[in-house]
C-alpha positions, 0 to 999 in steps of 0.5 A: 500516537500512530498505529501501523497496520501491517497485517494482512492487507485483506483482513477486514475484521482486523482493520475494523477492530483497529478503527473501532479501538482508535475511535474510543480514544479521546484524542486524534489518532493516526492509522498507517495501513499497508495495502498494495498495488494490487488495487490497480493490477490488471490480473483480472483482465486478460487483455495485457497478459504477457504484454505491456499495459500502457497505463501508468498509474499516478497516485496524484492524478489518478487518485479518484480512479484508484479510490473507486476501483471495483470491489473485486480488486485486490485490497479494495475492501479493506481500503474502502473501510479505511477511506470510509473511516477517514471520511466519517471520522476525519477529526479523530482518525487521520489515515494513510494507505501505503500501496507499495509494489512488490517488496524485495530485500532482507527485512530486519525485524523479528518476523519475516525477514525475506520478501515473498515474490522475489525469492520465488521468482529466483527459485523458479528461474533456477529450476527452469535454467532461465528466466521466463515470460509470458506472451511477447514478454513486454509486461513489466513488474514494479519493485521497491526495496524494503529500506526505501519503503521503510523511509516512507513509513518513518516519515509518516510515523514522525509526522504522526508523532508530531501531531501530523506536522511534516505531512499534508494529511487529508480526506483523499491524499497524504503528501510527504513534502520531500517527495518520497511518496504520496499515499492514499489517506 
């Protein structure tokens, strides 16, 4: 049975509690944890403020670098907890850390039904009468539509429900064969 942790990507106590609960089970469990691309953002460095950062992150080739980012990076502390649990208890907990960029599109669940960033960007643009940018304006931002992200979750849930079949679960990488995503595990 998979557990989907979509609460705060930075609440260490809840991640620890979920893992503690999974370790009490008498059979292997699957944990799908929501993180984010904040782990690789350059917000702490002013080098690329308003300019294009030429670094393009690969969740395959850069996996070691992504999983060893400094503790001050967004989501890093909770990601470390999940990664440590998978390393120490890999026979009991198979985990996937989903790191989507900013999400847009209407949600269909009972909770929040709109994304956070995109509506705020539009609101500020309307107030200013134009879109805005910093520096020379070559900086970029990545987005994913909620329905595309849900396809990734569905594939992982289906794989977990099948005992892990349909995804290559491992200590550092969890691959879904149809190429939808490679998630940190």
